[in-house]
N, C-alpha and C positions, 0 to 999 in steps of 0.2 A: 311483462316480467318485472319492471320496476315497481308497478303498483302492488304486485303480489309480495315483493320483498318488503315494501313499506308496511304492509299489514302485519308482517312478522316482527316489526320493530319492538324492542324492549322499552317500555315506558315506565318511568318512576314518578310517582305523584307524592309530594310532601305538603301536607296541610294539617294543622292541628285540629280541624273540625271534621268529625266523622261524616257529617252530612255532605260536605264539599267533596270528600273522597268518593262517597257512594255515587254522587251525582256525576262526577267526571268519569268514573268507571262505567256507569250505564251508558253515557254518551259515547264513549270510545268503543264499548262493546258493540253497540248498535252500528257503529261506523266500520266495524270489521276488525278492530284492534283487540287481540286476545291476550297478548303478552303484557299484562298489567301488573305492576307492583306498587304498593303504597305504604306510607307511614305517617303517623300523627306526631312523631318525635323528630324534630329537626336535627337533633344530635346524631341520629342514625343515618343521615344523608350520605356522609362520606363512606361509612362501612358498607352501606347498600350499593353505592356506586362501585366500590372495589369488588364487591361480591357479584353484582349483576351485570356490570359493564353496560349500562343502559344506552339507548340511542337518543333519548331526550329526557329532560327533567322538567316537570311541571311544579312550580314552586310558589307557595304563598309567601307574603312578605312579613306580616305581623303575627308572630307566634311567640309563645312564652319560652323562656330560657335561652333561646337563640333565634334571632329574627332572620328573615330571608336575606338581608344585606350581608350578614356575616356568613351565612351558608354559601352565598354567591362567591364571596371572596375565597372561602375554603375550596370551593369547586375549581376556581380559576388558578389557585395556587398549587393544587395537588393533582390536577389532571393534565395529561399530555396536551401541550399546546397544539400539536399537529393533528390531534384526534377529532377536533371540532365536535364537542359535546354541547348541543344547543340547550338553552334554558329559557323556558317560557314562564314569565311571571304572571300569576293570576291573583289579583288582590282587590279588596274593597276600597283601598286608599286611592282616591281619584285626584289627589293633589299633584300638580306639575313637579313639585320637588321629589315626591316619591318615585315618579317615573324616571326623572333625570338621574336620581341616585341609583336606581336599579340598573339602568343602562350603563352607567359609569362603572358599576360593580361587575359587569360582565353579562348581564341579561341580553339575550338575542331578540326577544320580543316581549311585549307588555300588553296585558288585557285587564280591564277592570271588571269587578263583579257588581251587579249580576251581568253575566256575559251571554252573548248570543251563542246558542249551541252550534249552529252551523259555522259561525265564525271561528269558534274554538277548534273545530275539526279541521277547517281550512288552514288555520295558522299552524296547527300541529303537522298537518300534511306537508305544508311548504317547508317547515324547518327540517322535517325528516327527509324530504327530497333533497334539500341542500346538503344534509349530512351524507346521504347516499352518494351524491355526485362528488362530494369532497373525498369520501373513502375510495370511490372509483378512481379519481385522479391520483390519490396517494398510491394506490396499488399500481397504476400505470407508471408513476414515477419510480416506484421501487423496482418494477420490472425493467424499466429503461435503465436504471442504475445497474441492475444485475447484468444486463446486456452490455453496457459500457464496460463494466469490470471484466466480463468475459472477453470482450474485444481487446481490452488493454492487456489482459493475460496472453492472448494469442499474439499480440504485437510484441510483447516482451519475449515470448518464446521464439518468435520469428527472428527478432533481433539477435538473440543468443545464438540461434542456429547459423545465422549469417556470419556472425563473428567467428564461430567455430570453422565454418567453411572457408572463410578468408584466411584464417590461421593455417588450415590444412593446405590451402593453395600455396602459401608462402613456403611451406616445408616439403612440398610434394617431390621435388627433384632430388633432394638429399635425404629424405625420410619418407619412404614409400608408405609406411604405416600411418603417417599423419598424426601420430600420438605424441610426438615431442611437444608440440605447442600446447596440447591439452594438459600434459603433465606439468609443464612450466606454469600454466595458468593455475592449476590446482595447488602446486607447491607454493607459488607466490601468495595465493590466498591464505594458506596455512601460516606462512611467515608473517604476513600482515596482521592476521588475527592474533598471533602470539605476541606481536609488538604492541598490541592494545589499540590498534587503529579503530576508528568508528566502523560499525558493521557495514554501513553503506559504502564506505571507502574500500573495505576489504572485498566486498562483492564486486565492485567496479574493477579493482586490481585483478581479481580472478578472471573477469570477463575480458579485460583489455590485454592482459599479458600474452595470450596466444598470438597477438598480432605484432609481437616485438620484432620479428624478422620478415615482415611483409615486404620490405624493400629488396629482399633477395630475388624478387620477381624481375628486377632490373639487372641482375648479375648474370653474365653468360655462363653456360654449362661448363665450358672448358676451364673456367676459373672456379666456379662454385664447387665442382666435383673433383678438382685437382687433388691427387694424393700427395701427402707430404707437405712441406713448408712452402709458403708463397715467397716469390721473389719480392724485393722491396716495392717495385712498381705495381706488381700484382696485388700486394697487400693494400696499397693506396686505393686501387680500384675496388677492392673488396670492402673497404671502409665506407664506400659510398652507399652501401645498403641502408645505413642509418638515416642519411639525409633523404634518400629515395623513399624510404618508408614513411618518414615524417611528412614528406611532400604529398604522398598518396593520401594520407589521413588528414591533411591540413584543411581547415575551414569547415569542419563538421559542426552541426548544431548539437549533436548528442554528446553528453558529458563523457560517456564511456569511450567514444571515439576520440574526444579531445585528450583523454588520459592515454589512450593507445598511441596517439601522435607523440606525446611526451616520452613514453616508454620506448617507442621505435627509434626516436632520435637520440636518446641518452643512455640506453642500456649497456653501451660499451664504454661509458665514462668510468674512470677509476677513482677511488677514494684519494689516492695520492696525486691525482692530476695528470697522470700519464696516459689516460685513455683518449678516446676520440668520439665524436668529431670536433668537439670544442675545447677539450682539455680541462673540463670542469673538475673541481676537487671538493672533497668533504661534503658539507650539507648544501653546497650550491647545486649539487646533483639532486634532482627531484627524488623524493623518498620512493616513489613508485618504481623509478628506474633502478635505484639501488637494490631494491628487493628482487626485481626481475633479473638483474645482472647475476645475482648469486644463484637463483633458481635455474636460470638458463645454463650457467657454468656447470653446476652439479649434474644436471640432467644430460648435458652434452658429454661429460666425461664418462658417465655410467651407461651410455648406450652407444652402440657401434654406428659409425658413419662410413661413407665410402673412403674417407681420408684418414680414419683413425680406428684404433682398436678400443675395446671396452675396458674401462677401469672398474675395479671392485668398489663397492660403496665405501669401504674403509680407506682405500687409497684416495678416493675423491674427497672424503672428509678431511683427511690429512692435508691435502692440497688447499682446501678451503681455509683451514686453520693457518697454513703458511702464508696465505694471502690476506690475513686479517690486518687491517690498517694500511694495506698496499692497494690491492685491487678492490677490496670490499670494506664497507662500513663495519667497524668493529662491533657495534651493537647488533647489527643484523647477523653477523657471523655467530655471535654468542647465542642469540635467539635460535638460529638455525641448528647449531650444535645441540642445544637443549631439546629442541623439537625432535631431532633425529634420534637422540637417546631415549627420550621420554615416550615417543610414539611407537606403537606396534606396527605402524605403516612402514613398509619397505619401499622407499621412493623409487628404487631401481626397478623392481619387478611388478609393482602394482599396476593393474589394468585401469585405464581411465574410462569412466562410463559417462 
Protein backbone atom coordinates (compact mmCIF):
# COMPACT_ATOMS: atom_id res chain seq x y z
CA UNK A 1 0.00 0.00 0.00
CA UNK A 2 2.81 2.41 0.88
CA UNK A 3 4.73 1.59 -2.30
CA UNK A 4 1.63 2.18 -4.40
CA UNK A 5 1.11 5.54 -2.72
CA UNK A 6 4.71 6.54 -3.40
CA UNK A 7 4.31 5.83 -7.12
CA UNK A 8 1.49 8.39 -7.18
CA UNK A 9 3.74 11.08 -5.72
CA UNK A 10 3.88 14.44 -7.52
CA UNK A 11 7.44 15.18 -8.59
CA UNK A 12 8.63 18.62 -9.70
CA UNK A 13 11.92 18.83 -11.64
CA UNK A 14 13.63 22.21 -12.12
CA UNK A 15 16.68 22.32 -14.43
CA UNK A 16 17.61 24.83 -17.13
CA UNK A 17 18.82 22.04 -19.45
CA UNK A 18 16.14 20.24 -21.48
CA UNK A 19 18.38 17.18 -21.79
CA UNK A 20 18.58 16.78 -18.00
CA UNK A 21 14.80 17.08 -17.68
CA UNK A 22 14.20 14.46 -20.36
CA UNK A 23 16.72 12.10 -18.79
CA UNK A 24 15.18 12.33 -15.32
CA UNK A 25 11.66 11.96 -16.69
CA UNK A 26 12.63 8.76 -18.54
CA UNK A 27 14.37 7.32 -15.46
CA UNK A 28 11.43 8.06 -13.22
CA UNK A 29 8.84 6.87 -15.73
CA UNK A 30 10.60 3.50 -16.02
CA UNK A 31 10.66 3.30 -12.21
CA UNK A 32 6.88 3.67 -12.13
CA UNK A 33 6.54 7.37 -11.31
CA UNK A 34 3.97 8.91 -13.67
CA UNK A 35 3.02 12.21 -11.99
CA UNK A 36 5.94 14.23 -13.31
CA UNK A 37 6.14 18.00 -13.80
CA UNK A 38 9.13 20.02 -14.96
CA UNK A 39 10.38 23.49 -15.79
CA UNK A 40 13.54 25.05 -17.24
CA UNK A 41 12.72 28.39 -15.60
CA UNK A 42 13.77 28.56 -11.93
CA UNK A 43 11.52 31.61 -11.42
CA UNK A 44 8.53 29.33 -11.99
CA UNK A 45 9.45 27.09 -9.06
CA UNK A 46 7.33 28.80 -6.41
CA UNK A 47 4.25 29.29 -8.65
CA UNK A 48 4.48 25.61 -9.62
CA UNK A 49 4.80 24.54 -5.98
CA UNK A 50 1.69 26.55 -5.10
CA UNK A 51 -0.18 25.12 -8.09
CA UNK A 52 0.92 21.49 -7.92
CA UNK A 53 1.66 20.95 -4.21
CA UNK A 54 4.46 18.48 -5.09
CA UNK A 55 5.75 15.73 -2.82
CA UNK A 56 9.38 16.31 -3.81
CA UNK A 57 11.45 18.83 -5.78
CA UNK A 58 14.47 17.82 -7.87
CA UNK A 59 16.58 20.95 -8.25
CA UNK A 60 19.65 21.96 -10.25
CA UNK A 61 22.02 24.45 -8.61
CA UNK A 62 23.62 26.50 -11.38
CA UNK A 63 20.94 28.11 -13.52
CA UNK A 64 20.65 31.52 -15.21
CA UNK A 65 18.64 34.40 -13.65
CA UNK A 66 18.13 32.55 -10.37
CA UNK A 67 20.41 29.84 -9.00
CA UNK A 68 19.36 26.83 -6.98
CA UNK A 69 20.55 28.35 -3.69
CA UNK A 70 18.09 31.23 -4.01
CA UNK A 71 15.33 28.84 -5.07
CA UNK A 72 16.03 26.73 -1.99
CA UNK A 73 15.76 29.76 0.29
CA UNK A 74 12.44 30.73 -1.29
CA UNK A 75 11.09 27.21 -0.86
CA UNK A 76 12.01 27.14 2.82
CA UNK A 77 10.69 30.65 3.46
CA UNK A 78 7.33 30.18 1.79
CA UNK A 79 6.36 26.56 2.37
CA UNK A 80 4.76 25.24 5.54
CA UNK A 81 7.48 24.08 7.88
CA UNK A 82 5.30 21.22 9.07
CA UNK A 83 4.63 19.91 5.55
CA UNK A 84 8.12 18.44 5.03
CA UNK A 85 8.68 19.13 1.32
CA UNK A 86 11.94 17.29 0.48
CA UNK A 87 14.38 18.83 -2.02
CA UNK A 88 16.97 16.69 -3.79
CA UNK A 89 19.78 18.73 -5.36
CA UNK A 90 21.23 17.33 -8.61
CA UNK A 91 24.24 19.28 -9.85
CA UNK A 92 27.50 18.99 -11.77
CA UNK A 93 29.22 21.10 -9.11
CA UNK A 94 31.27 18.58 -7.13
CA UNK A 95 32.95 21.08 -4.80
CA UNK A 96 32.48 20.56 -1.05
CA UNK A 97 31.46 24.22 -0.75
CA UNK A 98 28.51 23.73 -3.10
CA UNK A 99 27.28 20.71 -1.16
CA UNK A 100 27.67 22.52 2.16
CA UNK A 101 25.85 25.62 0.90
CA UNK A 102 22.99 23.56 -0.55
CA UNK A 103 22.46 21.63 2.65
CA UNK A 104 22.62 24.83 4.70
CA UNK A 105 20.02 26.41 2.41
CA UNK A 106 17.60 23.57 3.12
CA UNK A 107 18.35 20.72 0.72
CA UNK A 108 17.47 17.29 2.09
CA UNK A 109 19.88 15.35 -0.10
CA UNK A 110 22.60 15.99 -2.66
CA UNK A 111 23.75 14.13 -5.78
CA UNK A 112 26.36 15.14 -8.34
CA UNK A 113 26.12 14.71 -12.10
CA UNK A 114 26.65 12.44 -13.88
CA UNK A 115 24.58 10.39 -11.47
CA UNK A 116 23.87 6.71 -11.18
CA UNK A 117 20.31 6.04 -12.33
CA UNK A 118 19.62 3.44 -9.68
CA UNK A 119 20.95 5.71 -6.95
CA UNK A 120 18.73 8.58 -8.12
CA UNK A 121 15.63 6.39 -7.91
CA UNK A 122 16.62 5.06 -4.49
CA UNK A 123 17.32 8.55 -3.11
CA UNK A 124 13.99 9.81 -4.42
CA UNK A 125 12.20 6.74 -3.03
CA UNK A 126 13.74 7.25 0.43
CA UNK A 127 12.83 10.95 0.52
CA UNK A 128 9.27 10.22 -0.60
CA UNK A 129 8.93 7.49 2.00
CA UNK A 130 10.12 9.89 4.69
CA UNK A 131 7.56 12.45 3.51
CA UNK A 132 4.84 9.81 3.50
CA UNK A 133 5.67 8.78 7.08
CA UNK A 134 5.83 12.43 8.11
CA UNK A 135 2.37 13.11 6.67
CA UNK A 136 1.02 9.97 8.32
CA UNK A 137 2.40 11.14 11.66
CA UNK A 138 0.95 14.60 11.09
CA UNK A 139 -2.47 13.13 10.35
CA UNK A 140 -2.28 10.98 13.46
CA UNK A 141 -1.34 14.02 15.52
CA UNK A 142 -4.26 15.99 14.07
CA UNK A 143 -6.61 13.10 14.80
CA UNK A 144 -5.26 12.85 18.33
CA UNK A 145 -5.70 16.60 18.79
CA UNK A 146 -9.30 16.33 17.58
CA UNK A 147 -9.95 13.53 20.04
CA UNK A 148 -8.35 15.53 22.84
CA UNK A 149 -10.52 18.52 21.98
CA UNK A 150 -13.62 16.33 21.87
CA UNK A 151 -12.71 14.86 25.24
CA UNK A 152 -12.09 18.32 26.69
CA UNK A 153 -15.48 19.42 25.37
CA UNK A 154 -17.10 16.41 27.01
CA UNK A 155 -15.34 17.19 30.29
CA UNK A 156 -16.44 20.83 30.14
CA UNK A 157 -20.02 19.72 29.50
CA UNK A 158 -19.82 17.23 32.35
CA UNK A 159 -18.45 19.90 34.67
CA UNK A 160 -21.24 22.30 33.71
CA UNK A 161 -23.87 19.60 34.30
CA UNK A 162 -22.38 18.73 37.69
CA UNK A 163 -22.46 22.38 38.69
CA UNK A 164 -26.09 22.61 37.64
CA UNK A 165 -26.99 19.46 39.57
CA UNK A 166 -25.22 20.71 42.69
CA UNK A 167 -27.07 24.00 42.39
CA UNK A 168 -30.40 22.19 42.07
CA UNK A 169 -29.56 19.99 45.06
CA UNK A 170 -28.99 23.06 47.21
CA UNK A 171 -32.42 24.49 46.30
CA UNK A 172 -34.44 21.30 46.11
CA UNK A 173 -36.12 21.60 49.51
CA UNK A 174 -37.42 25.16 49.09
CA UNK A 175 -37.62 25.29 45.28
CA UNK A 176 -38.93 22.05 43.83
CA UNK A 177 -38.44 23.28 40.27
CA UNK A 178 -34.70 23.74 40.75
CA UNK A 179 -34.89 26.76 38.45
CA UNK A 180 -33.93 29.47 40.92
CA UNK A 181 -30.24 28.64 40.84
CA UNK A 182 -30.17 28.59 37.04
CA UNK A 183 -32.01 31.90 36.79
CA UNK A 184 -29.58 33.46 39.25
CA UNK A 185 -26.66 32.11 37.23
CA UNK A 186 -27.97 33.49 33.99
CA UNK A 187 -28.95 36.87 35.45
CA UNK A 188 -25.56 37.16 37.17
CA UNK A 189 -23.87 36.52 33.83
CA UNK A 190 -25.96 39.21 32.15
CA UNK A 191 -25.07 41.74 34.85
CA UNK A 192 -21.38 40.83 34.71
CA UNK A 193 -21.37 41.21 30.95
CA UNK A 194 -23.12 44.59 31.13
CA UNK A 195 -20.49 45.69 33.68
CA UNK A 196 -17.86 45.04 31.02
CA UNK A 197 -16.05 42.23 32.82
CA UNK A 198 -13.83 39.94 30.69
CA UNK A 199 -15.73 37.23 28.82
CA UNK A 200 -13.97 34.45 30.71
CA UNK A 201 -14.93 35.98 34.06
CA UNK A 202 -18.51 36.48 32.90
CA UNK A 203 -18.81 32.82 31.94
CA UNK A 204 -17.30 31.69 35.25
CA UNK A 205 -19.75 33.86 37.20
CA UNK A 206 -22.62 32.39 35.21
CA UNK A 207 -21.45 28.87 36.02
CA UNK A 208 -20.50 29.49 39.67
CA UNK A 209 -23.52 31.58 40.75
CA UNK A 210 -25.96 28.60 40.92
CA UNK A 211 -23.92 27.26 43.86
CA UNK A 212 -24.44 30.38 45.96
CA UNK A 213 -26.79 28.63 48.41
CA UNK A 214 -25.25 25.17 48.46
CA UNK A 215 -24.71 25.61 52.18
CA UNK A 216 -28.47 25.26 52.69
CA UNK A 217 -27.80 21.52 52.58
CA UNK A 218 -26.68 21.92 56.19
CA UNK A 219 -29.77 23.81 57.36
CA UNK A 220 -32.63 21.73 58.88
CA UNK A 221 -36.04 21.76 57.19
CA UNK A 222 -37.88 23.22 60.14
CA UNK A 223 -35.71 26.28 59.84
CA UNK A 224 -35.27 26.45 56.07
CA UNK A 225 -38.99 26.07 55.34
CA UNK A 226 -40.31 28.13 58.22
CA UNK A 227 -43.02 30.57 57.12
CA UNK A 228 -42.70 34.13 58.31
CA UNK A 229 -39.78 35.82 60.04
CA UNK A 230 -36.98 34.06 61.90
CA UNK A 231 -36.42 34.52 65.58
CA UNK A 232 -32.99 36.09 66.32
CA UNK A 233 -31.39 32.77 67.24
CA UNK A 234 -32.96 31.12 64.19
CA UNK A 235 -31.56 33.81 61.94
CA UNK A 236 -28.09 33.25 63.38
CA UNK A 237 -28.39 29.57 62.53
CA UNK A 238 -29.65 30.42 59.03
CA UNK A 239 -26.63 32.65 58.46
CA UNK A 240 -24.43 29.58 58.76
CA UNK A 241 -25.40 28.46 55.24
CA UNK A 242 -22.81 30.91 53.89
CA UNK A 243 -19.89 29.43 55.85
CA UNK A 244 -21.18 25.91 55.31
CA UNK A 245 -21.30 26.52 51.56
CA UNK A 246 -17.81 27.99 51.49
CA UNK A 247 -16.53 24.99 53.48
CA UNK A 248 -18.15 22.52 51.07
CA UNK A 249 -16.43 24.19 48.10
CA UNK A 250 -13.14 24.88 49.85
CA UNK A 251 -9.88 23.57 48.43
CA UNK A 252 -11.01 22.88 44.87
CA UNK A 253 -8.45 22.87 42.05
CA UNK A 254 -10.94 24.28 39.52
CA UNK A 255 -11.18 28.04 39.10
CA UNK A 256 -14.96 27.99 38.73
CA UNK A 257 -15.35 26.18 42.06
CA UNK A 258 -12.91 28.59 43.70
CA UNK A 259 -15.16 31.40 42.51
CA UNK A 260 -18.22 29.49 43.73
CA UNK A 261 -16.60 29.27 47.18
CA UNK A 262 -16.19 33.06 47.22
CA UNK A 263 -19.78 33.61 46.11
CA UNK A 264 -21.22 31.12 48.61
CA UNK A 265 -19.33 32.76 51.47
CA UNK A 266 -19.96 36.40 50.58
CA UNK A 267 -23.25 36.78 48.70
CA UNK A 268 -25.03 37.98 51.86
CA UNK A 269 -22.51 40.73 52.55
CA UNK A 270 -23.93 44.23 52.09
CA UNK A 271 -22.42 47.33 50.56
CA UNK A 272 -22.92 49.30 53.80
CA UNK A 273 -21.23 46.62 55.94
CA UNK A 274 -24.36 45.31 57.68
CA UNK A 275 -24.35 41.92 55.99
CA UNK A 276 -22.91 38.58 57.04
CA UNK A 277 -20.91 36.47 57.78
CA UNK A 278 -17.93 38.88 57.98
CA UNK A 279 -19.56 42.29 57.79
CA UNK A 280 -17.57 43.27 54.71
CA UNK A 281 -18.41 46.56 53.02
CA UNK A 282 -17.95 48.33 49.69
CA UNK A 283 -15.37 46.96 47.31
CA UNK A 284 -13.91 44.67 49.97
CA UNK A 285 -16.81 42.41 49.00
CA UNK A 286 -15.71 40.37 45.95
CA UNK A 287 -17.30 41.66 42.74
CA UNK A 288 -18.70 38.19 41.97
CA UNK A 289 -20.54 38.10 45.31
CA UNK A 290 -21.89 41.64 44.83
CA UNK A 291 -23.35 40.65 41.47
CA UNK A 292 -24.90 37.42 42.71
CA UNK A 293 -26.32 39.18 45.79
CA UNK A 294 -28.49 41.38 43.59
CA UNK A 295 -29.45 38.62 41.15
CA UNK A 296 -30.41 36.32 44.02
CA UNK A 297 -32.39 39.08 45.76
CA UNK A 298 -34.38 39.99 42.67
CA UNK A 299 -35.16 36.40 41.70
CA UNK A 300 -36.17 35.48 45.25
CA UNK A 301 -38.60 38.40 45.40
CA UNK A 302 -40.23 37.63 42.06
CA UNK A 303 -40.81 33.91 42.70
CA UNK A 304 -42.94 32.21 45.32
CA UNK A 305 -41.34 30.32 48.16
CA UNK A 306 -42.90 28.36 51.05
CA UNK A 307 -42.31 31.33 53.33
CA UNK A 308 -43.20 34.26 51.01
CA UNK A 309 -45.51 35.47 48.27
CA UNK A 310 -44.44 36.62 44.82
CA UNK A 311 -43.59 40.27 44.16
CA UNK A 312 -44.22 41.85 40.77
CA UNK A 313 -41.11 42.72 38.74
CA UNK A 314 -41.75 46.44 39.20
CA UNK A 315 -42.15 46.03 42.98
CA UNK A 316 -38.86 44.16 43.07
CA UNK A 317 -37.13 46.79 40.92
CA UNK A 318 -38.34 49.52 43.25
CA UNK A 319 -36.94 47.65 46.24
CA UNK A 320 -33.61 47.15 44.47
CA UNK A 321 -33.46 50.91 43.85
CA UNK A 322 -34.26 51.55 47.53
CA UNK A 323 -31.31 49.34 48.48
CA UNK A 324 -28.83 51.20 46.24
CA UNK A 325 -25.79 52.05 48.37
CA UNK A 326 -27.20 50.10 51.31
CA UNK A 327 -27.54 46.43 50.43
CA UNK A 328 -26.14 46.69 46.93
CA UNK A 329 -23.22 48.20 45.04
CA UNK A 330 -24.61 51.39 43.43
CA UNK A 331 -22.89 50.69 40.12
CA UNK A 332 -24.34 47.19 39.93
CA UNK A 333 -27.80 48.53 40.74
CA UNK A 334 -27.52 51.09 37.93
CA UNK A 335 -26.36 48.45 35.47
CA UNK A 336 -29.13 46.10 36.55
CA UNK A 337 -31.82 48.76 36.14
CA UNK A 338 -30.52 49.63 32.66
CA UNK A 339 -30.42 45.95 31.78
CA UNK A 340 -33.97 45.44 32.98
CA UNK A 341 -35.35 48.35 30.98
CA UNK A 342 -33.22 47.80 27.85
CA UNK A 343 -33.76 44.08 27.54
CA UNK A 344 -36.81 42.33 26.17
CA UNK A 345 -36.11 39.54 28.67
CA UNK A 346 -38.62 39.20 31.47
CA UNK A 347 -36.43 37.90 34.26
CA UNK A 348 -39.43 36.85 36.24
CA UNK A 349 -41.11 34.60 33.69
CA UNK A 350 -38.27 33.47 31.42
CA UNK A 351 -37.66 29.75 31.23
CA UNK A 352 -34.12 28.69 31.91
CA UNK A 353 -32.72 26.20 29.41
